C-alpha positions as CSV (number, residue, x, y, z in Angstrom):
1,X,81.1,157.7,52.4
2,X,82.5,154.8,54.9
3,X,80.6,151.5,54.9
4,X,79.0,150.6,58.0
5,X,80.9,148.6,60.6
6,X,79.3,145.7,62.5
7,X,79.9,144.5,65.6
8,X,80.1,141.1,66.4
9,X,80.8,138.6,70.1
10,X,83.7,135.8,68.8
11,X,83.7,133.7,72.2
12,X,82.7,136.5,74.2
13,X,84.8,139.4,73.2
14,X,84.0,141.8,70.8
15,X,86.4,142.6,68.1
16,X,85.8,145.5,66.2
17,X,84.6,144.3,62.6
18,X,84.8,145.8,58.7
19,X,84.1,144.6,55.6
20,X,87.8,145.1,55.1
21,X,88.1,142.4,56.6
22,X,86.3,140.3,54.3
23,X,88.3,138.3,51.5
24,X,85.5,139.4,48.6
25,X,82.4,141.8,48.4
26,X,79.8,141.9,46.1
27,X,77.8,144.8,45.1
28,X,74.4,144.9,44.3
29,X,73.2,147.0,41.1
30,X,70.1,145.3,39.7
31,X,67.7,144.7,42.4
32,X,64.0,145.4,43.9
33,X,65.3,148.2,45.9
34,X,64.9,151.9,45.2
35,X,67.6,153.4,43.2
36,X,69.2,153.4,39.0
37,X,71.0,150.8,38.5
38,X,73.6,153.0,36.6
39,X,74.0,155.1,40.3
40,X,75.0,152.2,41.9
41,X,77.3,150.9,39.7
42,X,79.1,154.1,40.0
43,X,79.0,154.1,43.9
44,X,80.5,150.5,43.5
45,X,83.1,152.7,41.5
46,X,83.6,154.6,44.4
47,X,83.1,152.3,47.1
48,X,86.7,149.9,45.7
49,X,88.7,153.1,46.0
50,X,89.0,151.9,49.7
51,X,87.8,148.3,49.3
52,X,89.7,146.9,46.4
53,X,88.6,143.8,47.9
54,X,85.2,144.8,46.4
55,X,85.3,142.7,43.4
56,X,82.2,141.7,41.5
57,X,78.4,143.3,40.6
58,X,75.2,141.1,41.5
59,X,72.6,141.6,39.4
60,X,69.6,139.8,41.3
61,X,66.3,140.1,40.3
62,X,67.8,140.8,36.5
63,X,65.1,138.5,35.1
64,X,62.4,139.1,37.1
65,X,59.5,140.7,35.1
66,X,59.5,143.7,37.1
67,X,59.8,146.8,36.0
68,X,63.6,147.5,37.7
69,X,66.9,149.5,36.7
70,X,69.0,147.4,34.9
71,X,70.9,147.6,32.2
72,X,69.5,147.8,28.3
73,X,72.5,145.9,26.8
74,X,74.0,143.9,28.8
75,X,77.1,143.1,26.7
76,X,78.1,146.6,26.6
77,X,77.7,147.1,30.0
78,X,80.2,143.7,30.5
79,X,82.8,145.3,28.0
80,X,82.8,148.4,30.3
81,X,83.0,145.6,33.4
82,X,86.1,144.4,32.0
83,X,87.4,147.7,31.6
84,X,86.8,148.9,34.8
85,X,88.2,145.3,36.2
86,X,85.0,144.0,38.4
87,X,83.7,140.4,38.1
88,X,79.6,140.3,36.8
89,X,77.3,137.8,39.4
90,X,73.6,137.1,38.8
91,X,71.0,135.7,40.9
92,X,68.2,132.9,39.4
93,X,65.2,132.0,41.2
94,X,63.5,128.8,39.3
95,X,60.7,129.3,41.8
96,X,59.7,132.7,40.0
97,X,60.9,133.4,36.2
98,X,62.3,129.3,36.3
99,X,65.1,129.0,34.1
100,X,64.6,129.4,30.3
101,X,66.8,128.9,27.4
102,X,66.9,132.3,26.3
103,X,68.5,133.3,30.0
104,X,71.9,131.9,29.0
105,X,72.7,134.7,27.1
106,X,73.4,137.0,30.0
107,X,74.4,134.1,32.0
108,X,77.5,133.3,29.6
109,X,78.5,136.9,30.2
110,X,78.1,135.8,34.3
111,X,81.3,134.7,35.9
112,X,79.2,133.8,38.8
113,X,75.8,132.1,39.2
114,X,73.5,132.0,42.0
115,X,69.9,129.9,42.5
116,X,67.9,130.8,45.2
117,X,64.2,129.3,46.3
118,X,62.4,132.2,46.8
119,X,59.1,129.3,48.5
120,X,60.8,127.3,51.3
121,X,57.9,124.6,49.7
122,X,59.8,124.4,46.6
123,X,62.6,122.6,48.4
124,X,62.2,119.1,48.1
125,X,62.3,120.1,44.0
126,X,65.8,122.0,44.6
127,X,68.1,118.9,43.6
128,X,66.2,118.9,40.2
129,X,66.7,122.8,39.9
130,X,69.7,123.0,40.3
131,X,70.8,120.1,38.2
132,X,68.7,121.8,35.2
133,X,70.7,125.2,35.9
134,X,74.4,123.5,35.8
135,X,73.4,122.0,32.0
136,X,72.4,125.2,31.3
137,X,74.8,127.3,32.2
138,X,77.8,124.5,31.9
139,X,80.4,122.3,34.2
140,X,82.6,125.6,34.8
141,X,80.6,128.4,35.6
142,X,80.6,128.5,38.9
143,X,77.9,128.2,40.5
144,X,76.4,129.1,44.1
145,X,73.2,128.2,45.9
146,X,71.4,130.3,48.4
147,X,70.3,128.7,51.4
148,X,67.7,131.5,53.0
149,X,66.3,130.1,57.2
150,X,63.2,132.4,55.9
151,X,60.7,131.5,54.2
152,X,60.1,134.9,52.2
153,X,57.4,133.5,49.6
154,X,55.7,132.3,53.0
155,X,55.9,134.8,55.6
156,X,57.7,132.4,57.9
157,X,60.8,130.7,59.3
158,X,61.3,127.5,57.3
159,X,60.2,125.2,58.7
160,X,63.0,122.9,60.5
161,X,62.5,119.5,58.3
162,X,62.3,121.7,54.6
163,X,65.4,123.4,56.6
164,X,67.6,119.8,56.9
165,X,66.1,119.2,53.6
166,X,67.9,122.4,52.3
167,X,70.7,121.6,53.6
168,X,70.9,118.2,53.3
169,X,70.5,119.4,49.4
170,X,73.4,121.5,49.5
171,X,75.6,119.4,50.8
172,X,75.2,116.2,48.0
173,X,75.3,119.1,45.0
174,X,78.2,120.0,47.0
175,X,79.4,116.6,46.8
176,X,77.9,115.6,43.7
177,X,80.3,119.0,42.3
178,X,76.9,120.3,40.7
179,X,77.8,123.6,42.8
180,X,80.8,125.6,43.3
181,X,79.7,126.6,47.1
182,X,76.7,127.6,49.5
183,X,75.1,131.1,50.8
184,X,73.6,131.6,53.6
185,X,71.2,134.9,53.5
186,X,71.1,135.5,57.8
187,X,71.2,139.6,57.6
188,X,67.3,140.2,57.7
189,X,67.3,137.5,60.0
190,X,69.4,139.1,63.1
191,X,65.7,140.5,65.0
192,X,64.2,137.4,64.6
193,X,63.5,133.8,66.9
194,X,64.7,131.1,64.5
195,X,64.5,127.4,65.9
196,X,67.8,125.9,65.3
197,X,68.3,122.7,64.0
């Protein structure tokens, strides 16, 4: 039942790093991985007993048309989260599911929304899509933009020119206060050799 520990090399000095060292943790309960959302939510509650910094549950792939396990009544689920003391976060993929007005009811229930682009070829329209999502969720909602180093849609590293554009877009949107923060996605890239920019 213990969380795995990571080994980090910080200035050539190895130190043990645990999830207890992190200020806040979000746990995915709706995603394309196997298993039902109820079991994942129960696991989140169980893990929080030893990790009170686990304070958010995450709805990834919630809006996709694929058949995955997700709450049938999101409004009732939000009430349960409030009772259990969890925050709610959701993911939007504009280049897969779009940004549709009918998503607003669910997004209004979320404390935080993040936007990711599965296809690196869509990086040039990131700014436009983020602004559209900001208009949908309103000015006060926490809105984060994900930064991929791997082009999952194209099955290759994000080309340097597009990576630079993605980082510059994130910077500009942060300066404009369209975004609350940036999320960097390195977890599946540990063994890949990517060029540094």
